[in-house]
C-alpha positions as a Markdown table, in Angstrom:
| # | Residue | x | y | z |
|---|---|---|---|---|
| 1 | Met | 8.8 | -13.8 | -10.6 |
| 2 | Thr | 6.7 | -16.1 | -8.5 |
| 3 | Thr | 4.9 | -15.3 | -5.3 |
| 4 | Glu | 3.2 | -17.5 | -2.9 |
| 5 | Arg | 0.8 | -16.1 | -0.3 |
| 6 | Val | 1.1 | -17.9 | 3.0 |
| 7 | Asn | -1.8 | -17.7 | 5.4 |
| 8 | Pro | -1.4 | -20.4 | 8.1 |
| 9 | Pro | -4.6 | -21.8 | 9.5 |
| 10 | Ala | -3.2 | -21.3 | 13.0 |
| 11 | Leu | -3.4 | -17.5 | 12.5 |
| 12 | Ser | -6.6 | -15.5 | 12.2 |
| 13 | Pro | -7.9 | -15.3 | 8.6 |
| 14 | Pro | -6.4 | -12.3 | 6.9 |
| 15 | Thr | -8.6 | -9.5 | 5.6 |
| 16 | Gly | -7.0 | -7.2 | 3.0 |
| 17 | Phe | -3.4 | -8.6 | 3.5 |
| 18 | Ser | -1.4 | -11.8 | 3.5 |
| 19 | His | 0.4 | -13.0 | 6.6 |
| 20 | Ala | 3.5 | -13.8 | 4.5 |
| 21 | Val | 4.6 | -13.6 | 0.9 |
| 22 | Val | 7.3 | -15.8 | -0.5 |
| 23 | Ala | 8.7 | -14.0 | -3.5 |
| 24 | Thr | 11.3 | -15.4 | -5.9 |
| 25 | Gly | 12.7 | -13.2 | -8.6 |
| 26 | Ser | 15.8 | -11.4 | -9.8 |
| 27 | Arg | 15.1 | -7.7 | -9.0 |
| 28 | Val | 13.9 | -6.0 | -5.9 |
| 29 | Val | 12.2 | -2.6 | -6.2 |
| 30 | Phe | 12.1 | -0.5 | -3.1 |
| 31 | Leu | 9.3 | 2.0 | -3.3 |
| 32 | Ala | 9.6 | 5.3 | -1.5 |
| 33 | Gly | 6.8 | 6.6 | 0.7 |
| 34 | Gln | 4.0 | 8.1 | -1.4 |
| 35 | Thr | 1.4 | 10.5 | -0.1 |
| 36 | Ala | -1.4 | 12.2 | -2.0 |
| 37 | Leu | 0.9 | 14.6 | -3.8 |
| 38 | Asp | 0.0 | 15.6 | -7.3 |
| 39 | Ala | 2.5 | 16.4 | -10.1 |
| 40 | His | 2.9 | 19.9 | -8.7 |
| 41 | Gly | 3.9 | 18.7 | -5.2 |
| 42 | Glu | 0.5 | 19.6 | -3.7 |
| 43 | Ile | -1.5 | 17.3 | -1.4 |
| 44 | Thr | -4.8 | 16.5 | -3.1 |
| 45 | Gly | -8.0 | 15.3 | -1.3 |
| 46 | Asp | -9.5 | 16.3 | 2.0 |
| 47 | Thr | -10.6 | 12.9 | 3.2 |
| 48 | Leu | -8.6 | 9.8 | 4.1 |
| 49 | Pro | -10.2 | 7.7 | 1.3 |
| 50 | Glu | -9.3 | 10.4 | -1.3 |
| 51 | Gln | -5.8 | 10.7 | -0.1 |
| 52 | Phe | -5.4 | 6.9 | 0.2 |
| 53 | Ala | -6.5 | 6.5 | -3.4 |
| 54 | Arg | -4.0 | 9.1 | -4.6 |
| 55 | Ala | -1.1 | 7.7 | -2.5 |
| 56 | Leu | -1.8 | 4.2 | -3.8 |
| 57 | Arg | -2.0 | 5.5 | -7.4 |
| 58 | Asn | 1.4 | 7.2 | -6.8 |
| 59 | Leu | 2.9 | 4.1 | -5.4 |
| 60 | Leu | 1.7 | 2.0 | -8.3 |
| 61 | Thr | 2.9 | 4.6 | -10.8 |
| 62 | Ala | 6.4 | 4.3 | -9.4 |
| 63 | Leu | 6.2 | 0.5 | -9.4 |
| 64 | Arg | 5.0 | 0.4 | -13.1 |
| 65 | Ala | 7.8 | 2.9 | -14.0 |
| 66 | Ala | 10.3 | 0.3 | -12.6 |
| 67 | Gly | 8.7 | -2.5 | -14.7 |
| 68 | Gly | 6.5 | -4.0 | -12.0 |
| 69 | Thr | 2.8 | -4.7 | -11.5 |
| 70 | Pro | 0.6 | -4.7 | -8.4 |
| 71 | Ala | 0.9 | -8.5 | -8.3 |
| 72 | Asp | 4.7 | -8.0 | -7.7 |
| 73 | Leu | 4.2 | -6.2 | -4.4 |
| 74 | Ala | 5.7 | -8.3 | -1.6 |
| 75 | Arg | 5.3 | -5.7 | 1.3 |
| 76 | Val | 3.4 | -2.5 | 1.8 |
| 77 | Thr | 3.4 | -0.4 | 5.0 |
| 78 | Val | 0.7 | 2.2 | 5.5 |
| 79 | Tyr | 1.4 | 5.1 | 7.8 |
| 80 | Ala | -1.8 | 6.8 | 9.0 |
| 81 | Thr | -2.1 | 9.9 | 11.2 |
| 82 | Asp | -5.4 | 8.7 | 12.6 |
| 83 | Leu | -5.7 | 4.9 | 13.1 |
| 84 | Ala | -9.3 | 5.2 | 14.3 |
| 85 | Ala | -10.3 | 7.0 | 11.1 |
| 86 | Tyr | -8.3 | 4.4 | 9.1 |
| 87 | Arg | -10.3 | 1.6 | 10.8 |
| 88 | Ala | -13.6 | 3.4 | 10.2 |
| 89 | His | -12.9 | 3.8 | 6.5 |
| 90 | Ala | -11.4 | 0.3 | 6.1 |
| 91 | Pro | -14.2 | -1.2 | 3.9 |
| 92 | Glu | -13.9 | 1.8 | 1.5 |
| 93 | Leu | -10.1 | 1.6 | 1.6 |
| 94 | Gly | -10.3 | -2.1 | 0.8 |
| 95 | Arg | -12.5 | -1.3 | -2.2 |
| 96 | Ile | -10.0 | 1.3 | -3.4 |
| 97 | Trp | -7.1 | -1.2 | -3.0 |
| 98 | Arg | -8.9 | -4.0 | -4.9 |
| 99 | Arg | -10.0 | -1.6 | -7.7 |
| 100 | Ser | -6.4 | -0.4 | -8.1 |
| 101 | Ala | -4.2 | -3.3 | -7.1 |
| 102 | Gly | -6.4 | -6.4 | -7.2 |
| 103 | Arg | -6.8 | -9.2 | -4.7 |
| 104 | Asp | -3.2 | -10.5 | -4.6 |
| 105 | Tyr | -2.4 | -8.8 | -1.3 |
| 106 | Pro | 1.1 | -8.2 | -0.1 |
| 107 | Ala | 2.3 | -8.6 | 3.5 |
| 108 | Met | 1.0 | -5.4 | 5.0 |
| 109 | Ala | 1.2 | -3.3 | 8.2 |
| 110 | Val | -0.6 | -0.2 | 9.2 |
| 111 | Val | 1.2 | 2.1 | 11.7 |
| 112 | Gln | -0.1 | 5.3 | 13.3 |
| 113 | Val | 2.2 | 8.2 | 13.2 |
| 114 | Val | 2.1 | 11.6 | 14.8 |
| 115 | Arg | 2.4 | 13.4 | 11.5 |
| 116 | Leu | 3.9 | 13.0 | 8.0 |
| 117 | Trp | 6.4 | 15.2 | 6.1 |
| 118 | Asp | 3.6 | 17.3 | 4.6 |
| 119 | Glu | 1.3 | 18.4 | 7.4 |
| 120 | Arg | -1.8 | 18.0 | 5.2 |
| 121 | Ala | -1.0 | 14.4 | 4.5 |
| 122 | Leu | -3.2 | 11.9 | 6.2 |
| 123 | Val | -1.7 | 8.7 | 4.9 |
| 124 | Glu | 1.6 | 7.5 | 3.3 |
| 125 | Leu | 2.3 | 4.1 | 1.6 |
| 126 | Asp | 5.7 | 2.5 | 1.0 |
| 127 | Gly | 6.9 | -1.0 | 0.2 |
| 128 | Phe | 8.9 | -3.2 | -2.0 |
| 129 | Ala | 8.3 | -5.5 | -4.9 |
| 130 | Val | 10.1 | -8.5 | -6.4 |
| 131 | Leu | 10.3 | -8.6 | -10.2 |
| 132 | Pro | 11.4 | -11.4 | -12.5 |
């Protein structure tokens, strides 16, 4: 698979995402929404950064099980129950992302939602990847 991150100079410089990702490969992996669920189906972590780290780990675990790596991610959507809190924690969430997934950012969006399936969940991540 090859990916090309496209960040046109006519748009504001991206921080923690790419404006576009051109992915060429032979397999597309659609990743279901992941929250901070542990192996027993319980939400772990009381803070947004704790839950974000677990949700990202869960997303990457599913991706790796399908044969992919973080560099294969083409798109990720983050659903947050409190956008102001997400923005307040953005520097820490960025560090968590880079530590877990590196600096090859996919195209991303953050969307505020009223609530998630599990009422204790503060954040959910889904996305898709393109594999060779």
